[in-house]
C-alpha positions as CSV (number, residue, x, y, z in Angstrom):
1,X,7.5,-15.0,23.3
2,X,4.3,-17.2,21.9
3,X,4.2,-19.6,19.1
4,X,0.8,-19.8,17.1
5,X,-0.3,-22.2,14.6
6,X,-2.6,-20.5,11.7
7,X,-5.0,-23.5,10.9
8,X,-3.1,-26.4,10.8
9,X,-3.5,-29.3,8.6
10,X,-1.3,-32.4,10.7
11,X,-3.1,-33.3,14.6
12,X,0.4,-34.9,15.0
13,X,1.8,-31.3,14.5
14,X,-0.4,-29.8,16.8
15,X,0.5,-32.0,19.2
16,X,4.6,-32.0,18.6
17,X,3.7,-28.4,18.8
18,X,2.0,-28.7,22.2
19,X,5.2,-30.5,23.7
20,X,7.4,-28.1,21.9
21,X,5.9,-25.2,23.7
22,X,5.8,-27.2,27.0
23,X,9.5,-28.0,27.2
24,X,10.2,-24.2,26.4
25,X,7.9,-22.7,28.7
26,X,6.1,-20.5,26.0
27,X,2.5,-20.2,25.1
28,X,0.8,-21.9,21.9
29,X,-2.1,-20.1,20.1
30,X,-4.0,-22.4,17.5
31,X,-6.1,-20.5,14.9
32,X,-8.7,-22.2,13.7
33,X,-10.4,-24.0,11.6
34,X,-8.3,-27.1,11.7
35,X,-8.3,-29.8,9.0
36,X,-9.5,-31.8,11.9
37,X,-11.7,-31.6,14.7
38,X,-9.8,-29.8,17.4
39,X,-11.5,-31.0,20.6
40,X,-10.6,-30.8,24.2
41,X,-10.2,-35.1,24.0
42,X,-8.1,-35.1,21.0
43,X,-6.1,-32.3,22.1
44,X,-5.1,-34.0,24.9
45,X,-4.6,-37.3,23.1
46,X,-2.1,-35.1,20.4
47,X,-0.6,-33.1,23.4
48,X,0.4,-36.8,25.2
49,X,1.2,-35.7,28.9
50,X,2.9,-32.7,28.0
51,X,-1.0,-30.5,27.5
52,X,-1.2,-30.0,31.3
53,X,2.0,-28.3,31.3
54,X,1.0,-25.6,28.2
55,X,-1.1,-23.1,28.1
56,X,-2.9,-23.6,24.4
57,X,-5.2,-20.6,23.5
58,X,-7.6,-21.4,20.9
59,X,-8.9,-18.6,18.7
60,X,-12.2,-19.1,16.1
61,X,-10.6,-16.9,13.4
62,X,-7.8,-14.8,12.1
63,X,-9.1,-11.4,13.7
64,X,-9.9,-13.0,16.9
65,X,-6.4,-14.1,17.1
66,X,-5.2,-10.7,16.2
67,X,-7.0,-8.9,18.9
68,X,-6.2,-11.4,21.7
69,X,-2.2,-10.6,20.9
70,X,-2.1,-7.1,20.4
71,X,0.6,-4.8,20.6
72,X,2.6,-7.7,19.7
73,X,4.4,-8.2,16.8
74,X,3.3,-11.0,14.6
75,X,6.7,-12.5,12.9
76,X,5.5,-14.8,10.0
77,X,7.5,-17.9,8.9
78,X,7.1,-18.1,5.5
79,X,9.0,-19.7,2.6
80,X,8.4,-16.3,0.5
81,X,10.0,-14.4,3.4
82,X,12.2,-11.5,2.6
83,X,14.7,-12.0,4.8
84,X,16.3,-15.2,6.9
85,X,15.1,-15.4,10.7
86,X,19.1,-15.2,11.6
87,X,19.0,-11.8,10.4
88,X,15.8,-10.4,12.5
89,X,16.0,-8.9,16.2
90,X,13.1,-10.3,17.8
91,X,11.3,-9.0,21.0
92,X,10.3,-10.9,24.3
93,X,7.0,-10.5,23.4
94,X,7.0,-11.6,19.5
95,X,4.8,-14.1,18.3
96,X,5.8,-16.4,16.0
97,X,3.1,-18.1,13.2
98,X,3.9,-20.9,11.1
99,X,1.2,-21.2,8.4
100,X,-0.9,-24.0,7.3
101,X,1.1,-27.3,6.2
102,X,-0.5,-27.2,2.8
103,X,-1.0,-24.1,1.9
104,X,0.8,-21.6,4.2
105,X,-0.8,-18.2,5.0
106,X,-3.1,-16.1,3.0
107,X,-2.4,-12.6,1.9
108,X,-4.4,-11.3,4.7
109,X,-1.8,-12.6,7.2
110,X,1.3,-11.8,5.5
111,X,-0.3,-8.1,4.8
112,X,-0.8,-8.4,8.8
113,X,2.6,-9.4,9.7
114,X,4.9,-7.1,11.2
115,X,7.9,-9.3,9.5
116,X,7.9,-12.4,6.8
117,X,11.2,-14.6,7.9
118,X,12.2,-17.8,6.1
119,X,15.0,-20.3,7.0
120,X,17.7,-20.7,4.2
121,X,17.9,-24.0,3.0
122,X,20.1,-26.4,0.7
123,X,19.5,-25.2,-3.0
124,X,16.1,-27.2,-4.8
125,X,14.5,-27.9,-1.1
126,X,11.2,-26.4,-0.7
127,X,10.4,-26.4,3.4
128,X,10.7,-28.3,6.7
129,X,8.0,-29.8,9.3
130,X,6.6,-26.9,10.5
131,X,7.7,-27.9,14.5
132,X,11.2,-28.5,13.4
133,X,11.1,-25.0,11.4
134,X,9.1,-23.3,14.7
135,X,11.8,-24.9,16.8
136,X,14.7,-23.4,15.1
137,X,13.4,-20.0,14.9
138,X,12.2,-20.3,18.5
139,X,15.4,-21.4,19.6
140,X,17.0,-18.3,18.0
141,X,14.3,-16.1,19.1
142,X,15.0,-17.3,23.1
143,X,18.4,-16.9,23.0
144,X,18.2,-13.6,21.4
145,X,15.8,-12.2,23.8
146,X,17.0,-14.2,27.3
147,X,14.2,-16.3,28.0
148,X,15.8,-19.6,26.9
149,X,14.3,-21.7,29.6
150,X,16.7,-22.8,32.5
151,X,17.9,-25.9,34.3
152,X,17.0,-23.5,37.8
153,X,13.7,-22.6,36.7
154,X,12.9,-26.4,35.8
155,X,14.6,-28.6,37.8
156,X,14.8,-32.1,36.9
């Protein structure tokens, strides 16, 4: 299981995603370009002390990202998803992708996705914060696939 961020707009969300990935024991894929400079110094600062415990992989383009994850399924979270993530059967090697905060994902990414899922929300509301949404979906995916980190794996 992996989390991917497509061309993120907000540096703090990348930091929160690094923390989420570290706490869940999964890699984080960042597809550039980002809307802010993402050099190693800024990445370390955004990640706080969680960066050293996280496998963060940066990709120059969507095509480079796709080549690196093959043959894993790409699961795109989108407000235009055909069905709820709660009705989806996740696989252990799925890559769950979140679109950019301002623009989502372009048609080419939608076409490349194996599944396009949404999070059901109260009527009239548009979307959740990208990392909040990622946490919800990853929790369900890790639960389904039996990959949820256990206390034995990460003693306190």
